[in-house]
C-alpha positions as CSV (number, residue, x, y, z in Angstrom):
1,X,133.7,14.1,78.9
2,X,132.1,12.3,75.9
3,X,133.6,10.2,73.5
4,X,132.5,10.3,70.3
5,X,132.4,7.7,67.8
6,X,132.3,9.4,64.2
7,X,131.2,7.6,61.0
8,X,132.5,9.0,57.9
9,X,132.1,8.3,54.3
10,X,134.7,11.0,53.2
11,X,133.6,11.1,50.0
12,X,133.4,15.0,49.1
13,X,134.8,18.3,51.2
14,X,131.8,18.3,53.7
15,X,133.2,15.2,54.8
16,X,136.3,17.0,56.1
17,X,134.4,20.0,56.9
18,X,132.3,18.7,59.4
19,X,135.3,16.7,61.2
20,X,137.2,19.8,61.5
21,X,134.2,22.2,62.6
22,X,133.5,19.5,65.5
23,X,137.5,19.4,66.2
24,X,137.9,23.4,66.2
25,X,135.2,23.7,68.3
26,X,136.9,20.9,70.9
27,X,139.9,22.4,70.6
28,X,138.9,25.8,71.4
29,X,137.3,24.9,74.8
30,X,133.8,24.8,73.4
31,X,132.7,20.9,73.5
32,X,133.7,18.9,76.0
33,X,134.4,15.7,74.1
34,X,136.6,13.6,72.7
35,X,136.6,11.2,69.0
36,X,138.6,8.3,69.8
37,X,137.6,6.7,66.4
38,X,136.9,7.6,62.8
39,X,135.1,4.5,61.4
40,X,134.5,4.4,57.3
41,X,133.0,1.8,55.5
42,X,135.9,1.9,52.8
43,X,139.3,0.9,53.2
44,X,142.6,3.0,52.1
45,X,143.8,2.2,48.6
46,X,140.5,2.0,47.5
47,X,139.4,2.9,44.2
48,X,142.6,4.5,42.8
49,X,143.1,7.2,40.5
50,X,139.2,7.8,40.9
51,X,137.9,11.5,42.8
52,X,135.8,9.9,45.3
53,X,139.0,8.1,45.6
54,X,141.8,10.6,46.3
55,X,138.8,12.9,48.4
56,X,138.5,9.8,50.5
57,X,142.0,10.1,51.2
58,X,142.0,13.3,51.4
59,X,139.7,12.7,54.3
60,X,141.6,9.6,55.7
61,X,144.6,12.4,55.8
62,X,143.3,14.6,57.8
63,X,142.2,11.7,60.4
64,X,145.5,11.1,60.8
65,X,146.7,14.7,61.2
66,X,144.2,15.2,64.2
67,X,145.8,12.1,65.6
68,X,142.4,10.1,65.4
69,X,142.0,6.3,64.9
70,X,141.0,4.9,61.3
71,X,138.8,1.8,62.1
72,X,137.5,0.5,58.0
73,X,136.0,-2.4,57.3
74,X,134.9,-2.1,53.6
75,X,131.2,-3.3,52.8
76,X,132.5,-4.5,49.3
77,X,134.7,-7.3,50.5
78,X,131.8,-8.6,53.4
79,X,129.3,-11.2,51.5
80,X,129.8,-9.4,48.3
81,X,127.3,-12.2,46.7
82,X,124.9,-11.5,49.3
83,X,124.9,-7.5,48.7
84,X,124.8,-8.1,45.7
85,X,121.4,-10.8,45.3
86,X,119.8,-8.0,48.5
87,X,120.2,-4.8,45.9
88,X,119.2,-6.8,43.1
89,X,115.5,-7.7,45.1
90,X,115.6,-3.9,46.5
91,X,114.1,-1.8,44.6
92,X,114.0,1.3,47.8
93,X,116.8,1.4,50.1
94,X,114.0,2.7,52.6
95,X,112.1,-1.0,52.3
96,X,114.7,-3.1,52.3
97,X,114.5,-6.8,50.9
98,X,114.2,-9.5,53.6
99,X,118.1,-10.3,51.7
100,X,119.5,-6.9,52.4
101,X,118.3,-6.6,55.9
102,X,120.1,-10.0,56.2
103,X,123.5,-8.4,54.6
104,X,123.3,-5.3,56.7
105,X,123.2,-7.4,59.8
106,X,126.2,-9.2,58.9
107,X,128.0,-6.4,58.0
108,X,127.0,-4.5,61.1
109,X,128.1,-7.3,63.3
110,X,131.7,-7.0,61.2
111,X,131.9,-3.0,61.9
112,X,130.9,-3.9,65.5
113,X,133.3,-6.3,66.0
114,X,136.2,-3.7,64.8
115,X,135.4,-1.0,67.2
116,X,135.6,-3.0,69.8
117,X,138.5,-4.9,68.9
118,X,140.1,-1.7,68.2
119,X,139.2,-0.4,71.5
120,X,136.9,2.0,71.7
121,X,133.0,1.8,72.8
122,X,132.2,5.8,72.5
123,X,129.2,7.2,74.4
124,X,127.5,8.4,71.3
125,X,128.8,8.3,68.1
126,X,127.8,10.9,65.1
127,X,126.9,10.1,61.1
128,X,128.4,12.6,59.1
129,X,128.4,12.4,55.8
130,X,128.0,8.3,56.4
131,X,126.0,6.7,53.2
132,X,125.1,3.2,54.4
133,X,121.7,2.7,56.7
134,X,123.0,1.0,59.8
135,X,121.5,-2.3,60.6
136,X,119.6,-3.7,63.9
137,X,122.9,-4.9,65.1
138,X,125.1,-1.7,65.3
139,X,122.0,0.0,66.5
140,X,121.3,-2.0,69.4
141,X,125.0,-1.5,69.8
142,X,125.5,2.4,70.1
143,X,123.7,5.1,70.3
144,X,123.8,7.3,66.8
145,X,122.5,11.0,65.6
146,X,122.3,11.6,62.2
147,X,121.4,15.0,59.9
148,X,118.1,15.1,58.4
149,X,117.3,18.5,56.1
150,X,113.7,18.9,57.4
151,X,111.8,19.9,60.7
152,X,110.6,16.6,62.9
153,X,107.2,17.6,61.5
154,X,108.6,17.8,57.8
155,X,108.8,16.1,54.8
156,X,111.4,13.0,54.5
157,X,113.7,12.4,52.0
158,X,116.4,13.7,50.2
159,X,117.4,17.5,50.7
160,X,116.1,17.9,47.3
161,X,113.0,16.4,47.8
162,X,112.6,18.3,51.5
163,X,112.4,21.6,49.7
164,X,110.2,20.5,46.2
165,X,107.6,19.5,48.6
166,X,107.9,22.5,51.3
167,X,107.2,24.6,47.7
168,X,104.5,22.6,46.9
169,X,103.1,23.5,50.6
170,X,103.6,27.0,50.6
171,X,105.5,26.4,53.7
172,X,106.2,29.0,55.9
173,X,109.6,27.6,57.9
174,X,112.0,25.1,57.1
175,X,114.7,23.6,59.7
176,X,116.8,20.5,60.2
177,X,117.3,17.7,62.6
178,X,119.4,15.8,64.2
179,X,117.5,12.5,64.8
180,X,118.4,8.8,66.7
181,X,119.4,6.3,64.3
182,X,117.0,3.3,63.4
183,X,117.2,0.7,60.7
184,X,114.3,2.7,59.2
185,X,115.5,5.6,57.1
186,X,115.2,8.9,58.8
187,X,112.4,7.5,60.8
188,X,114.3,7.4,64.6
189,X,113.4,10.4,67.3
190,X,114.1,13.2,66.5
191,X,116.8,14.7,69.3
192,X,117.1,17.9,68.3
193,X,115.9,20.8,65.7
194,X,116.8,24.6,64.5
195,X,113.5,26.1,62.7
196,X,113.6,29.2,60.8
197,X,110.9,31.8,58.5
198,X,111.1,31.6,55.0
199,X,108.4,34.1,54.7
200,X,108.2,37.7,55.2
201,X,111.1,40.4,54.3
202,X,113.4,38.8,51.9
203,X,111.3,36.2,50.7
204,X,107.6,37.2,49.5
205,X,109.0,38.5,46.3
206,X,110.3,35.0,45.8
207,X,107.3,33.3,46.5
208,X,105.4,35.4,44.4
209,X,107.3,34.1,41.2
210,X,106.2,30.5,42.2
211,X,103.1,28.8,41.0
212,X,102.9,26.8,44.5
213,X,99.9,25.0,42.8
214,X,102.0,23.4,40.0
215,X,106.1,23.1,41.6
216,X,106.3,20.6,38.9
217,X,106.4,23.0,36.4
218,X,109.2,24.9,38.0
219,X,111.3,21.8,38.3
220,X,111.0,21.2,35.2
221,X,111.2,24.9,33.8
222,X,113.8,25.8,36.5
223,X,115.1,23.2,38.4
224,X,117.5,23.6,41.4
225,X,118.3,27.2,39.7
226,X,115.5,28.5,41.3
227,X,115.8,31.3,43.7
228,X,113.3,30.5,46.2
229,X,114.6,26.3,45.8
230,X,118.5,27.8,46.5
231,X,118.0,30.6,49.1
232,X,116.2,27.7,51.1
233,X,118.7,25.4,50.5
234,X,121.2,28.0,51.6
235,X,119.3,28.9,54.8
236,X,119.0,25.8,56.4
237,X,123.1,24.9,55.2
238,X,123.9,27.7,56.9
239,X,122.3,25.7,60.0
240,X,123.5,22.6,59.5
241,X,127.2,22.7,61.1
242,X,125.9,25.1,63.8
243,X,123.1,22.5,64.4
244,X,125.4,19.5,64.9
245,X,128.3,21.5,67.3
246,X,125.2,22.4,69.5
247,X,123.2,19.4,69.5
248,X,126.4,17.5,70.4
249,X,127.5,20.0,73.1
250,X,124.3,19.5,74.6
251,X,124.8,15.7,75.0
252,X,128.6,16.7,76.5
253,X,126.9,19.0,78.7
254,X,124.7,16.1,80.3
255,X,121.6,18.1,79.4
256,X,120.3,16.4,76.6
257,X,121.0,12.3,77.3
258,X,119.9,9.3,75.1
259,X,117.9,6.9,77.7
260,X,116.6,3.7,76.5
261,X,117.3,4.6,72.9
262,X,115.0,7.6,73.1
263,X,116.3,11.5,74.0
264,X,115.5,13.2,77.2
265,X,116.3,16.8,78.0
266,X,116.8,18.0,81.4
267,X,115.7,14.2,82.8
268,X,112.0,14.5,80.1
269,X,111.2,12.7,77.7
270,X,111.1,14.5,73.9
271,X,108.6,13.9,71.7
272,X,110.2,16.2,69.0
273,X,113.5,17.1,70.0
274,X,115.3,20.1,72.0
275,X,114.6,23.0,69.7
276,X,118.1,24.7,69.5
277,X,117.1,27.8,67.3
278,X,117.8,30.6,69.4
279,X,121.3,29.3,70.1
280,X,121.8,28.5,66.7
281,X,120.3,32.0,65.3
282,X,122.3,33.9,68.4
283,X,125.7,32.0,66.8
284,X,125.2,32.8,63.0
285,X,123.9,36.7,64.3
286,X,127.4,36.9,66.2
287,X,129.5,35.6,62.9
């Protein structure tokens, strides 16, 4: 049985949905897993009276109802002056200053110590709406996977940036991937992915309304209300939960393993991840 460490900021309804989805599949017998603990980088009682504080408490309440051990270490209380200096020195979090890297490692060591002190030793960790970048310390100690809303060979960045870039490319497909977590943001080796067409029936009329030679004008005039943008996002969202679940399922089955910090399928090293598209489309078609 695969033991999962679950990492989440718990800041919104999606954080609860992700955990409930995987837990429901476990309870239903389709995932041979245990989720012995949830880790959060904020602690119960922080930010009282705020919307995010209330959302996080709902997440903590869910963790308690499911009988999962909550391990929490507030990042705000660990070397705050070092963190503040690192943030001041860093313009782009994907290119952190040496000071911010130092703070990440200090905090990462506290995370590892807290999890070990609670008696946990997960086979794999899942970052499910976890808003901190892992340090080298955490990456050395644990194997972890994270969702990125693009194909392994697709754009990087936020899901919004990914979609605008796809539109500028005039791309024919989109997808999502689970990748191995590394200290470099969204740069870890792809573990699994799914893909779907964004051209053809139901799509071509939407593309006809977009001038791909000047997507910046579409962004300025319509923004995220653009029909093509919204359709790409909706189809991607439909597949994200199943991709997470099926990736976990393949890891639990032993077909997909992380060996020496690299994904392998049926004993073979993967360069672009395992294509789980057919599994996911079959699930979607079956409702």
